[in-house]
N, C-alpha and C positions, 0 to 999 in steps of 0.2 A: 730740204726734203720734208714733207709732212706725212705723218702717220694717218691711220684711218680716222682718228679723232680730231684731225685738223691741226693738232699741235705740231710744233717743230720736232722732228724725230731726233733723238739723241744718237750720236754717231760714235764710232770707234775713234779713240784718240790717236790719230797718226796724221802725217802731213797731207794725205789725200782726202781724208774724211775726219776732220777735227770734230771734237765734241762741242756741241752748241749749248751755251748756258742761256736759259730764258729768265727774264726778269719776273718777279712776283707782281709787277704792275701790268702784265699782260691780261687781257680780258675783253669781253664784249661791251660795246657801247651802243646805245640806241638813242637816236635823235630824230625827230620828225618822222617817226615810223620806219626809219632805216637803221638796221643793225650792222655794225662792222666789228671785226675782230682786230684788236691792237696787239701786235707782236713786237716785243723789244728783246733783242738777243745779241750775243757776242760769242766769239770763239773762247771757250773756257780755258782758263789758265794762262792766258797770254797778256792780260791786262789791257787789251785794245778797247777801242770805242764801242759803244752800243749802237746797233742798227735799229731803225724804226720802220715798221711795215704795217700797213692797214689793208685788211682783206675784206672784200665784200662777200655777200652770201653766195655769189656765183663762183668765188675763188679768184677773182681778179684782184690784183694787189697794187698798191702804191707804195714804193720804197723811197725813202729819202736818200739822196746822194751822199750826204755827209753823215758821219757818225757823231755820237754825243759822248761827253766825258763820263756821264753816269746815266743810269736808267731813268732817274727822275728828270733829268734834262730832256731826255727823249720823250717822256710822257708829257712834260710841260709843253714841248713843241707840238705834239699831237693836239693837246687841248687848245693851244693858241690857234692852230689852224682850224680846229672845229669851231671855235667861237668867232673868229674873224671871217672865215670863208664859207662855213657851213659844211654839213656832213656830205652833201652831194659833191663838193669839190674833192673830197677824198676818194671818190669812186673812180676817178679818171686815172687809170693805171698807166697811161702813156706820158703823164706830165711829171718830169723830174722835179724833185723838191730839194731845197737847200735850207739849212738853218741859219 
């Protein structure tokens, strides 16, 4: 769930609406005149993996199927995809990604 500022909304800490922890590595990236928002997050307090999501200016997102051991690994995968496949490949919200 996103708030009006586009950031992941912090939720009440219970089983149905767990609190979401966002990585400090989140941010906007521009390449070839295209800007995307990189979101890296996990459920707070559970020690689970980090999720990676890339959101375009229209709100469409690409979410990787797998989670990452830490937020830096997630960012590294984003950067790898950006360098190898280009930013346009990250705009395809229907293509599942695996690391």
